[in-house]
N, C-alpha and C positions, 0 to 999 in steps of 0.2 A: 568622510562625508557624514552629516547628521540627517536624521529624518526630518523632512519639512513639515510645516503645518498647513498644507493645502486645505482649502475649504472642503468639508465632508459632512454628510449627514451622520448624526450620532444617535446612539441609544439614549432615550430619556432615562435619566437616573441609572445608567449602565444596565438596564434590564434588556433581556433578549427579546427582540421583536420578531415574531414568527412569520409575519405576513408581508414583509417588505425586504426584498433582496438588496436594495440600495442602502440600507441602514448598516453601516460598518462601525464596529466598536472603535472608539478613538479616545477613551478615557485612560487614566493612568492605573489600569486595572492591577498591575503588579504590586502596588503599594499596600494592598490588603494582606500580602504575604509578609509575615514578620521579618524574614531575612532580607527582603527587598524594599521594605517600607521607606527607607531614606534615600533610595537610589533616584537620581535625576534621570529624565528620559534619555539624555545623551549617553549615559552609562548602560542603562538597561538595554537600550536599542543598538548596542555595539555587538557585532557578531563575535568578537573575542570574549566578551563577558558571557554571552549565551553559551558558547562552546566550552569555556573553562569552568562554568558553574553548573553543568548538567548534574542532576541528581542520579547517583549510581548505586545507592544502597538505601535500605529502610532507615538505617541510622541517620544518614544525611537527610532523608525526607523528614524525619522527626525534627532535626535541627532547623530546617528551613521553614516548616509549617508551624512549629511551636504549638500553641493552644488550639490552632485550627483543626488539628487532627486528634481524634481520641485515641486512647491506648488500645481500645478494642479494634478500631480501624487499622492501626499500624500492625497489630498482631495478625489480623486477617490478611493483610498484604504480605507480611513476612511468611506466613504459611503458604500463601499463593505463589510467592517467588520460589519456594522449595519444590513446587510442582510445575514450574514454568520451563519451557525450552529456551527462553530468551533471558539474558541478563538485563538488569534494570539500567536504563539510561533515558532520562527525560529532560528536555530543555526548560529553563526558567520561564520562557514564553508560554509553552503549553501548560506547565504547572500552574501558572498564574491565571490561565483562562478557565481552569476547572472551578466549578461551583463548590466551594468547600463547606457550604451550608448543607449540601445534599450530595456528597461524593458518590454514594452507592449508585445513584441513577445518572450521574453525569456522563455524557457520551465520550468525553475526552479521557476521563479517568478509566472508563471501561477499556479503552484501547491500549493503555500504557501501564496501568497498575492493577495486577490481578488480585482479586479477593477470593480466598479459598472458599468462603461461604457461598459463592455463586457458581463454583465449579460443577460441571456435569461430567459423567464418565465418558471417555473417548469412545468414538464409534468403533465397534469391533472389527471393521474392515480397514481401519486407518493404518497407513504406513508413513514413516518419517519423511520420505521423499515421494509424496503422493503423485506428483506430476511427472515423475520418471526423468528428471533433468540429468541425473548422474549417468543413467544408461545412454542418454542421447548426447553425452559429452565426448566429442572426438578427441579433444585434448583437454587437460585440466582447466576448468573454468570457461570452456567454450561449448555451449549447447547448440547443436545443429539439428533441429527437428523438422522445421519447414524447409522446403527445397531452396527458396531464395532468401531466407532469413537466418540469422544466427544471434545468439545471446552471449555477450562477452561479460563475464564476471571479473571486473577489473580489480576488485578488492573485497574484503569480507567485513568491513566495518561501516557504521552508519552514524549520522549525527544524533539520532535517537534510536531506540529499539522498540519496535511494535511487538507486542506479545503474541500477535496472530501471524507472524511472518511465515510465509510458505517456505522460505529458504532457511528455516531454522536449523536444518542439518549442517549449515555451513557458516551462517552469519553470526557475528558477535562472539563473546567469550563462551567457554565451556560452562555448562550448568550442571546441577546435581543429576539431571536426567539425561543429558545429551553431551557426548564428546564430539566436538564439531570437526567437520572436514574443512580445513582452512584454505582460503584462496588469498594469500597476501599480495600486496602490490609489489610484485617482483618483476624486474625487467626480463629475466630469463623465461619466466612463465608467459609473460606477455608476448615475447618474441615467437614462441611456439604458436600462439593464437594468430598472430599476424601472418605467419608462414602458412598456416592452414587456410585462412581466408584468401590469401593471395593465390593459393593453388586451386581453389574451388570457385571458378568464375561464375557459377550459378548463383552465388550469394550476392545480392544487391542491397540488402538492408541489414544493418547492425544495430542491436540494442546494447548500449554500454551501461552496465548496471553493476550489481555486486550483491551484498553491501550496497553502498550508495555513492554515486559519483561526486556528491557534495563534499566528500572527504578526500577527494583527490587534490593534490597540489596543482597550482596553476600550470606549471610546466608539464605535468602529466595529462592535464586536460588537453593541452595542445599536442603533445606527443601522440597520444592515442588517436585524437581526431584527425590529425594530419596524415598519420600512417594509413588509416583506412580511406580517407578521402582521395589519396593519391594512388589508390588502386582503381584502375579504369572501370572495373565492373561494379564497384560499390557506389550506389546512387544515393543512399539515404542513411543517416545516422540519427539515433534517438538516445539522448542522454537521460537515464532514468534516475530520478531523485525525489525523495519525500521532503527534501530541504525547504522548499517554499512554504510547505504547510506547517513545519515545526520550528523553522529558524529563518524566517524571511529576511531578517536583518543582514544576513550574509550578502544578499543581492544588492543591498543598499550601502553597506560600509566596507565590503571587501573588494576594493577596486581591482587589484591584480587578478583575483579569481574571475571576476566578471569580464575583465578585459581578455583573459585567455579564452573563455568561452566565446566571446564576441569574435575573436580572431578566427576561430574555427568556423563560425557561422558565415563570416564574410568571405573566407576562403571557399566555402561550399558554393556561394553565389557565383564567384568568379569561375568555378568549375561547372556551373550549371547543375548543382546538386542540392540536396536538402538536409538541413540539420534542425532538429527540434528538441525541446525538453518534454519529457513525460513525467508528470508529477502525481501526487497521491493525496488529495483531500477527501476526507470521509464524512465530514459534518460541517454545516454552515458556521458553527461557532469558531471553527479554525480560521475563518476568513475575516480579517480585521482591516483597519485602515493601513496598518503596517504592511499587510499582504498586498493591498492595492498599490502602495508606493513601490514595493518590490516588483510587482508585475508591470508597473509603468516603466520601470527601467528596462525590462526585457522588451517591451513594446517599442520603446524609443530606439532600441538597437536591432529591431526587426527580428526578434527571436520568438518563434511560435511556441506556445505551451499547451499541451494536452493533458487531461486528467484521467486517471484510472482509479475509480472508487471501488472499495470492497464492501459488499452488502453485509451488514452486521446487525444482529438482533439487539434491540434496545439502543442502537446507535443511529441507524439511518433506514430502518425497515418500515417506516411509515410514509405514506404518500406525501404528507405535508412536509416532512423533513427533506425527502428526496427532491421534491419540487423546489424548495427553497435553496438547496445545495446547487442544483443545476442552474437556477437563475442567478445565484450569487457568483458562481464560477464564471458564468458568461459576462456578468457585470464587470469583473476584474480582468477580462480578456484571457480567461483560461477556457479552452475548448473541452467540454465534457465528452470524453471519448468512449470509455468503457465503464460499466458497472459489473463487477465480477461477483458471481455467487461465491460465497466463502468456501475456500478449499478445506479438505479434511486436514486439520493441523492439530498436532498433539497439544493437549492442555487448554484448548479454547472452544470446546464443544458448545458451551453456552452461548457463543457468539454466532453460531451457524443458524441459518434459516432454511426453510424448505425451498425446494425448487419452485413450488407454486407461489411462494411469496414474491419471487423475482418476476414470474410471469404476470402476476397481478400488478406489481409496481410499474412494469413497463407499459402496461395498458393505461395506468393512471397518469403517467407523465407525458405520454405521447401527445403532442399538440400544444404543450404549455408555452413553447417558444419555437423558433425556427428549427426545421428538421436537422440542419447541420449541427445544431447545439443540443440535440437530444442524444444521450449516450446509448450505445448498444448494450443490452443486458446479455451477458454471456457467462458460460461456464467453461473453465479450463479443465478438461476431462482427466480423470484419474488414469494413470498408465500411459500418458503421453499422446493422447489423441488430438491435443491442441484445443483451441477455443471454438466453441459451438454456441450458436444463439440459443437462449433459454427455451424458445418455442420449437426448436428443431429436433426434439427427442423422437426416437422411433417408438418408444413406449414409456409411459410414466404411470406407475401404480401408486396412487396416493395413499392406499391402505398399508402397503408394505414399505413405502418410501423409496422404492427402487426405480430409477430412470435409466434407460439405455440409449446411448447415442452412437452414431457412426461418424466416421471422419474420412470420407472417400479421397480427399485430396492429400491427406497426410499419411494415413495408414489404411488403405483400401482393404475391405474384406474383414475388418476387425470391429468388434463391439466394445464400447467403453461405458462404464457404470458410474452412476452418481447415487449417493445415499442420503436421504433426508436424515436429520438428527432423530435418533430413536425416541428421545423424550418428547418430540412433537407428535408421535404416533399414538394410536389408541392402545389401551392396555394389552389387548390380545396380540397386537403386532409387536409391542415391546417385549412381551414374553417370548415370542418366536425368535426375535433377534438375540435373546439371551441364551438360546440353546443352539450350539454349533451345527447340529444336524439339520434342524429346521431352517436355520439361516442359510445353509448351503442349498437346501431344496428351493427356497424362495429365489435365490440368485439364479440357479439353474433354470427355474421355470420362466423367469423374466427373459433370459437369453434365448431359451428355446422358442418362446412365443414370437420373438423378433425374427429368429431364423425361419420360423414357419410363416412369417408374414401376417401374423394375427394382429 
């Protein structure tokens, strides 16, 4: 199947219009990239081209971009990759949407191509598995933290690799800084997960993730979905994928894959259960006419799509950008579900915002559209306390950057911490964080004041 030319509003002269969510890019934007300049739309918009031509090294990036990228920029990225927890993999679609006249500030470049010149030192309290997923894993690749929900990591690969990935301890290839805990797509490992869920009848909701379910074969989409659906106590499945944001062509041109997903959704209806896709758009520039066509195919098949955004500095931390993202997602029938405060992730401290930024943004976007299309702004607490609303802290000291949350339904009686980036604090607070003894006293004081009910 080829992408149709349905009537659509277009950017004038391919410029980004910041105040109208209905204006979707529909020009041949990829032709500015030297390696793609002669490609017809039918080839560029084939999922096989997109998958086979992902850029996986700085050398390949140089070959694809040619004179668009300076030697200084490429050297900066090369040094950035040496300090990254994620290997490089970026689709031609995303690469072509980057503004190569100003890559330093481009919100898509920021997410996928690290520049060493922008790096900030990791927060001193950072851990590689900050959300405690491995400790909550009853069997390899299955996290059971919430009583009625479980996270199934079906595989450890993705169509692209986001440099800010929370699961960098397991996803993708080994890097200079991280030897990964791999969860390959192995039937024997899956069988252990199926057995665990079957034995725990309190589990009603399964998130099928990884890695990314976009990389599962059609037969595996069906196998996993049907095994879980035919367990009486399992009521809901969520297939988690960034694919629609980075490679929407797959939903348009990979008929067997979409048919497999559709068969699971249709089976769920017959069983009076629910299956949905959870995806991951972070910026309105990621949403094009191709995105709309892809989402239309899901709508036609009755497949619901919800979005989980990660709040990132210089990407979507302005009210104008967040409002446009929410409205544009709604326009293409993607339900804005969550905005996550950025987790503490190694090597991407410059992307994190303060908790206050999330609190302020939630106030700014509330009311711009129907309430069911306003995302919840949440924090996934360090140490495994689960998701908490950004307003629900027990204490938040803006001077030290320490917030304390409780999670009565998940881990009653425990406190969970969040730390603002130290580079966002005043000089005195930054100095305190640099000294281990003072740092420990600040944390102990925050916890003590919560215990005392202050």
